N, C-alpha and C positions, 0 to 999 in steps of 0.2 A: 638102417637106423633113422628114426624120424628127426625132423629139423629141431624140434624142441629139445630132444635129448642131446643132440649135438651142441646146441647153445648152452645147455646146462654144463656140459663137459668143458666147453670153452671157458666159461666163467670160473669153473673149478680150477682150470689150468692157470688162469690169470691170478687167482687167489693163492693157489698152492705153490706156484713158481716152478713146477716141474711136472712131467707126465706121471711120475710115480706118486706124487702128492695128490694130483687130480684123480688118479685111479682110486686111491684110498678114500677120498671124499665122495666119489660116485659109485663106490663098491663094484669096481670092475678091475681090469688089468691095464698096465701101461700101453700094451700094443693096441688095445681098443681105443684108448685116448688118443694116441698118435694118429691112428686112421681117421678118427672123427675130426680132428684138427685138420688133417690133410684134405679131407673132403670139403670142409668149409673153405679152405684156401683155394682149392680148385674151383669151387662154385663162385667164389667172389673174384677170383682172378688177381689175388694179391697175397702178400705174406703177412700172417698175423704175428708170428714169432720168429725172432732170429735165434737159430739153434747153434749150440756149441757142445762140446763134450762135457763141459762143466755146468752150463746153466741155459735156461730159456730167457730171452728178453723180448718183451712185447714191443711191437713196432708202433710208430705213431698212428698208423691206420688201424692197427689192432686195438689200440687204446680207445680210439674214437668209437670203434665198433663195440668194444666192451661196455663203454658208458651207455650206449644206446640200447644194447641187449639187456643190461642190468636194469635199466628203467622200464624197458618193455615187459620183462618178466615180473618185476615188482607190480606193475599196473595189472598184468594178467592175474597174478595171485590175489591181488586186492579185489579184482572184479569177481574171481571165483569165490572168494570168501563172502562177498556181498550176495551173489546170486544163491549160494548155498544157504545163507541166512534167510533170504527171501523165500526159498523153497521149504526150509525147515521151521519157519515161524509163520503164524497166521497173520500176515500183513501184506500190503500192496493192493492193487486194484483187482477186483473180482468181477469179471464180465459174465453176466447172466442173461440168457435168453429164455423167455417163458411164453407158453401158449396163453392167449389173452384171458380166457375165463379162469384158468388155474392161477395165473399170475395175479389177477385182481382178488380172487376169493381165498386162495391158499398162501401164495407167496407174500403178498403185501402185508398181511397181518403179522407175520413173523419178523419182518425186517428190523423193526425198532429194537426188539429183544436181542437179535443177532448182532446188530451194530453196537449195542451196549456191552455185550459180552466180548466182542472183538473190535475195539475201537481203532485199530491200526489197519483194518480192512476198509477200503473204499469201494463202493458198489457202482457198477455201470449196468443198468437194467434195460433190456429191450423187450417189449411186449409185442408179440407178433405171432399169428397163427401159421405163417409160412415156415416151412422147414428149411431154415437157413443152413448154409454150409458152416458147421461149427469150426473147422480148422481154418478155412479161408477167411472167416470173419474174426478170427482170433478170439472165439468165445470160450470161456473156461467151463461153463456149465449151461446145459440146455434142459429145461423142464418141458416134456412133451407127452401128449397122449398118443399112444401107438408107438410101435418099435421101429427104429431107424436101422435099416440094413446097410451098414458101412463098416468095413473091416478096420477102418482107422479109428473107430469109436468104441467106447464101452457104454452099454446101456444097462443100467441097474434099475430094476422095478421097485418103485416106491409103494405102489398099491395096485390092485386090480382096478378095473373101471366098471363099477356096478351101476345099472340104470334102474330108475324107478318110473313107473307110470303115474304121473302126477296130474292133479287137477285141484282147483280151488274149491273150498266148501260152498262158496256162494253159487258156483256153477252147478254143483250137484243139487243144491236146494232148488234151483230153477229148472234143471233138465232131468234130474233123476240119476240113478246109479245103473250103468250097464251091467247086466248079469252074466252075459256070455260074449265071446268075441264079436259075433255078428251084430250085436246091439250097437257096436261103435259106428256102424254105418249111419246111425241116426244122430250122431254127436259130432261136435266140432273138434278138429284135430290141428294142432300146431306142428308144422313139419320143419325140419332142419336141413338146410342145403349146405353140403360140404364145400368149402371155398375152393380147395385145390382141384377137385374133380367135378364140381357143379352138380353132383348127384345128391339125391335126397337120401337122408339117413333111413335105413330100413326100420320098420316097426315090427316089434315081436310081442305077441300076445299068447297067453296060456291056453292050450286046448283043454279038452274035457279031463285029460290025465294030469293036467297041471304042468305039461311040458311046453316051454316057450317055442313058438314057431313063427317064421316070417308071415306077416298078414298084410294084404293089400288094402289100403285105405286112401281115400281122397283127402288131401290136406286142405283144410279150410284156409289156413294162413301158412306162409312160409317165410323163414328168415335164415340168414347165414351167420347170425350172432347169437351165441349161447345165452348170454345174460338177457338179451331182448326176448328170447324164447321163454325164459323162466319168468320174466316180468309179465309177459302176455298171458302166461298160464295163471299167475297170481291174480291178474286183473279179470279172470273169468272168461277168457276168449277161447278156451277149449282145453283138451287133454294134450299132454306133451311127455315124451320119454326123455328124462333128464339124467345125465351122469351124476353120480353121487355128489361131486363137489359143487354142481350147480343146484342140486335139489336141497342141499343141507340146510341153508338158511331158511328156506320156505317151509319145509316140513317141521323144523324145530320151532319156528315161530307160530305154527298153526295156519299160516296163510295158504299152505298147500297140504294135501293129504296124498299118501301113496296108495293107490287103489289095490295093487298086488305086492307080493314080496319082490325084492329086487332081483334082477337077473343079469347075467353076463352074456353078451352076444358071443356067438360061437366062433370068434376069431382066436386063433392060438395065441397070437401076440397082443392080446387085449391088456391094457393097463396104462398107468402113469409111470413115466420113466425119467430118471435123471441121466443125462447123456454127457459124456466128456471125452476128450481125446485120449488115446492110449499113450501112456508115458511110462518110462522105467521108474521114475520117481514122481509120485503124485504130489503136487504142491500142497503145503499144509493148509493154505487158505481154502483150497478145493475140498480137502478131506474134512475140515471142520464144518464147512457149510453142509456137505452131505450128511454128516453126523447130526448136525442141528436140525435139519429138515426131517430126518428120520425120527429123531426123538420127539419132535413137534407132532408129527403124524401119529406116533404111537400114543402120545398123551391124549390125542383126539380119536382114538379107536380105530386107527388105520395102520396097516403094515403090508409087507410084501404080498401076503396072500388073503388079506381081509380088509374090509372097510366097515365103518359104522353102520352102513345101510343094511348089513346082513341081520342085524338085531333089531331093526326098526319094524314096529307093528303096523302091518298094512290094514286098509279098510276091509279087504276081502282076503281070505287065505285060501290059495288054490293048491297048496302042497299036501 
């Protein structure tokens, strides 16, 4: 029998005045009550009740113990009610970690509306491209591009990650439009260096059949910051392959054009994910945030298996 159950039986015995009354209160039998009290007395090394054939009388030590146990169990129940309320209602501190570009371009714009809808949720937001340990850092939710293989976590895909081959109209006006992949050797290209691996992001271009294949090109410029790459492209410094969330503002404003239809690199685990620790009961603050982000993306043409970029009209159609 666990300690908590023994203490509950002990208090029931105090309140009922007999093993039989305690058994009725605890939905058990007098023998079980007697054994539970005996185990407590043995563990404590003192007598909790003076026993006679007619009645039980609590000892002074037993009374002091009962007062402390009763207060402890009341505090425990109050604490349980509080944390259940925290788990079942959208309130409390929500700790979010987001990749830099996605955080700036997709997360930040929805925060005001989220806070207005859920005023009892306080946000703590970390913007970082490093894959932090969600559990060690006590993070409730992480927004990441690329899947995280950790059995302690759940990764739910918010959207695929579609890439567009972008360039500014002013660059094309000055340097012309490449017709085939080999023409890119005569053009400037902005490369992206992945911070964690220090490797350059591969370039994929369509072949004569319209199938995207890796293509070796010299990068004229290199950066490890996605937003800088997008701004350099807008400024006419060359072509760049941008993920849909980085390309969106530029192509919608007309500052960038997409040369080809969007493509998805051939990684099985490609996409944007919301990541959170495995739990038997998902806190309501986490659930409502995931639901809010999902609805926000759907209203902007994105979901688990699609992005707005699929329907964007490119300058050249290779399909």
